[in-house]
N, CA and C of each residue as an Amber inpcrd file, in Angstrom:
protein
   228
 112.4540000  72.3340000  93.2810000 112.4980000  72.4020000  94.7240000
 113.9000000  72.1550000  95.2630000 114.6880000  71.3460000  94.5770000
 116.0200000  71.0250000  95.0920000 116.9000000  72.2610000  95.1940000
 116.5900000  73.2990000  94.4180000 117.3600000  74.5380000  94.5140000
 117.2380000  75.1780000  95.8850000 116.1320000  74.9110000  96.5550000
 115.8860000  75.5320000  97.8450000 116.2720000  74.6590000  99.0290000
 116.8460000  73.5030000  98.7680000 117.2600000  72.6150000  99.8570000
 118.2770000  73.3040000 100.7640000 119.1560000  74.1000000 100.1870000
 120.1560000  74.8180000 100.9850000 119.4980000  75.8410000 101.9040000
 118.4000000  76.4380000 101.4530000 117.6850000  77.4130000 102.2790000
 117.1430000  76.7180000 103.5210000 116.4910000  75.5760000 103.3230000
 115.9390000  74.8480000 104.4670000 117.0600000  74.4050000 105.4130000
 118.1640000  73.9130000 104.8640000 119.2880000  73.4840000 105.6980000
 119.8390000  74.6450000 106.5250000 119.9720000  75.8210000 105.9150000
 120.4800000  76.9970000 106.6240000 119.5160000  77.4230000 107.7220000
 118.2290000  77.4540000 107.4170000 117.2380000  77.8480000 108.4170000
 117.1880000  76.8330000 109.5640000 117.3210000  75.5490000 109.2410000
 117.3400000  74.5260000 110.2860000 118.5680000  74.7040000 111.1790000
 119.6930000  75.0800000 110.5780000 120.9000000  75.3210000 111.3730000
 120.6930000  76.5060000 112.3140000 120.0250000  77.5670000 111.8430000
 119.7210000  78.7150000 112.7140000 118.8950000  78.2770000 113.9130000
 117.9160000  77.4000000 113.6750000 117.0700000  76.9080000 114.7700000
 117.9000000  76.0240000 115.7020000 118.6800000  75.1270000 115.1370000
 119.4980000  74.2210000 115.9460000 120.5080000  74.9710000 116.8150000
 121.0620000  76.0730000 116.2850000 122.0440000  76.8820000 117.0200000
 121.3760000  77.9150000 117.9190000 120.0480000  77.8820000 117.9520000
 119.2470000  78.8080000 118.7640000 119.4600000  80.2720000 118.3730000
 119.7490000  80.5040000 117.1090000 119.8400000  81.8690000 116.5850000
 118.4470000  82.3630000 116.2100000 117.5270000  81.4270000 116.0210000
 116.1220000  81.7360000 115.7250000 115.2740000  80.6260000 116.3210000
 114.0800000  80.9780000 116.7730000 113.1650000  79.9670000 117.3110000
 112.4600000  79.2630000 116.1630000 112.0020000  80.0400000 115.2150000
 111.3120000  79.4940000 114.0530000 111.3920000  80.4680000 112.9010000
 111.4510000  79.9520000 111.7090000 111.5110000  80.7940000 110.5070000
 110.5700000  80.2040000 109.4530000 110.1180000  81.0690000 108.5800000
 109.2480000  80.6490000 107.4920000 109.6910000  81.3670000 106.2260000
 110.7640000  80.8710000 105.5880000 111.2000000  81.5170000 104.3510000
 110.2050000  81.2610000 103.2190000 109.9390000  82.2990000 102.4720000
 109.0200000  82.2180000 101.3350000 109.6480000  82.9510000 100.1620000
 109.5870000  82.3540000  98.9860000 110.1450000  82.9720000  97.7840000
 109.0240000  83.1270000  96.7710000 108.8720000  84.3640000  96.2890000
 107.8810000  84.6470000  95.2580000 108.5880000  84.9620000  93.9560000
 108.0690000  84.4600000  92.8610000 108.5980000  84.7570000  91.5350000
 107.4450000  85.2310000  90.6760000 107.5240000  86.4890000  90.2800000
 106.4590000  87.1130000  89.4900000 105.0950000  86.9770000  90.1620000
 105.0940000  87.1280000  91.4880000 103.8530000  87.0870000  92.2390000
 103.3660000  85.7000000  92.6020000 104.0740000  84.6780000  92.1810000
 103.6840000  83.2990000  92.4990000 104.6490000  82.7110000  93.5170000
 104.1020000  82.0020000  94.4770000 104.9210000  81.3610000  95.5010000
 105.6070000  80.1450000  94.8810000 106.9500000  80.1620000  94.8600000
 107.6950000  79.0370000  94.3170000 108.3630000  78.2180000  95.4140000
 108.4010000  78.7720000  96.6310000 108.9810000  78.0380000  97.7520000
 108.4410000  78.5900000  99.0580000 108.0390000  77.7140000  99.9570000
 107.5760000  78.1050000 101.2720000 107.7900000  76.9180000 102.2040000
 108.4800000  77.1610000 103.3010000 108.8290000  76.0790000 104.2230000
 108.8090000  76.6050000 105.6470000 108.2540000  75.8580000 106.5740000
 108.2680000  76.2130000 107.9860000 109.3300000  75.3790000 108.6910000
 110.1920000  76.0530000 109.4530000 111.2530000  75.3690000 110.1850000
 111.2580000  75.9080000 111.6090000 111.2900000  75.0360000 112.5910000
 111.3840000  75.4690000 113.9750000 110.0550000  75.4840000 114.6870000
 109.9410000  76.4110000 115.6440000 108.8030000  76.4350000 116.5640000
 108.1980000  77.8290000 116.6600000 106.9690000  77.8930000 117.1730000
 106.2960000  79.1790000 117.3940000 106.7430000  79.8410000 118.6810000
 107.2540000  79.0810000 119.6320000 107.7010000  79.6310000 120.9040000
 108.7250000  78.7240000 121.5500000 109.5010000  79.2840000 122.4670000
 110.5550000  78.5090000 123.0960000 110.0500000  77.6040000 124.2110000
 109.0580000  78.0370000 124.9690000 108.6390000  77.2940000 126.1620000
 108.0060000  75.9530000 125.8140000 106.8780000  75.9740000 125.1400000
 106.1530000  74.7320000 124.8570000 106.6170000  74.0720000 123.5640000
 107.3030000  74.8130000 122.7350000 107.8000000  74.3630000 121.4360000
 106.7190000  73.7890000 120.5160000 105.6000000  74.5300000 120.3360000
 104.6320000  74.0670000 119.3440000 105.2300000  74.2460000 117.9460000
 104.9950000  73.3050000 117.0320000 105.5740000  73.4250000 115.6920000
 105.1190000  74.7030000 115.0000000 106.0110000  75.2480000 114.1990000
 105.6910000  76.4340000 113.4170000 104.8430000  75.9830000 112.2400000
 103.6950000  76.6230000 112.0650000 102.8110000  76.2770000 110.9570000
 102.3550000  77.5230000 110.2500000 101.9110000  77.3430000 109.0650000
 101.4400000  78.4840000 108.2730000  99.9400000  78.6310000 108.4740000
  99.5260000  79.7220000 109.0670000  98.1120000  79.9380000 109.3160000
  97.4900000  80.8980000 108.3120000  98.2940000  81.7190000 107.6550000
  97.7740000  82.6180000 106.6430000  96.8570000  83.6950000 107.1800000
  97.1150000  84.1800000 108.3980000  96.2250000  85.1770000 109.0050000
  96.4740000  86.5870000 108.4890000  97.6870000  86.8660000 108.0360000
  97.9730000  88.1840000 107.4930000  99.1560000  88.0910000 106.5370000
  99.3260000  89.1400000 105.7490000 100.4570000  89.2480000 104.8330000
 101.3430000  90.3860000 105.3070000 102.6190000  90.2840000 105.0500000
 103.5370000  91.3360000 105.4830000 103.2310000  92.6780000 104.8290000
 102.5620000  92.6570000 103.6910000 102.2180000  93.9080000 103.0100000
 100.9180000  94.5300000 103.5300000 100.1990000  93.8410000 104.4110000
  98.9690000  94.3930000 104.9720000  99.2760000  95.6450000 105.7890000
  98.4130000  96.6550000 105.7160000  98.6070000  97.8440000 106.5540000
  98.5080000  97.4690000 108.0330000  99.4390000  97.9650000 108.8300000
  99.4770000  97.6580000 110.2560000  98.2130000  98.1330000 110.9660000
  97.6210000  99.2270000 110.4780000  96.4280000  99.7840000 111.1200000
  95.2480000  98.8150000 111.1070000  95.2650000  97.8240000 110.2120000
  94.1860000  96.8390000 110.1900000  94.2060000  95.9600000 111.4380000
  95.3640000  95.8480000 112.0740000  95.5120000  94.9890000 113.2430000
  95.7190000  95.7820000 114.5310000  96.3100000  96.9770000 114.3950000
  96.5400000  97.8510000 115.5450000  96.0290000  99.2330000 115.1740000
  94.7970000  99.5830000 115.5570000  94.1800000 100.8460000 115.1410000
  95.0040000 102.0900000 115.4760000  95.8460000 102.0390000 116.5010000
  96.6490000 103.2050000 116.8680000  97.6040000 103.6220000 115.7540000
  97.8550000 102.7510000 114.8080000  98.7550000 103.0670000 113.6990000
  98.0100000 103.6500000 112.5040000  96.7700000 104.0510000 112.6990000
  95.9560000 104.5950000 111.6030000  96.5610000 105.8670000 111.0080000
  97.1160000 106.7170000 111.8300000  97.6660000 107.9850000 111.3440000
  99.1800000 108.0340000 111.5160000  99.8330000 106.9490000 111.2090000
 101.2900000 106.8580000 111.3540000 101.9920000 107.7410000 110.3290000
 103.0670000 108.3800000 110.7610000 103.8750000 109.2110000 109.8720000
 105.2950000 108.6900000 109.8890000 105.9350000 108.7290000 108.7450000
 107.3220000 108.2900000 108.6320000 108.1730000 109.5350000 108.4620000
 109.1880000 109.6580000 109.3040000 110.0860000 110.8180000 109.2230000
 111.4420000 110.3500000 108.7410000 112.0730000 111.1670000 107.9210000
 113.4040000 110.7990000 107.4440000 114.4130000 111.8610000 107.7960000
């Protein structure tokens, strides 16, 4: 865990400098979570602490949450 202390310090500095409201860095190694930390807040106004709720994964298809993206096309 000490290897990731610099990550938390950097993310805390981003929050302190108001470059980010809240961040949740996560590191996976061979599919296993080896580091996960919440730093900052969920919003600027009330400043509720940032917490991990596990409601979705970044790899989830967007159409599962916003049906209008069901037939999305990517153009290059």
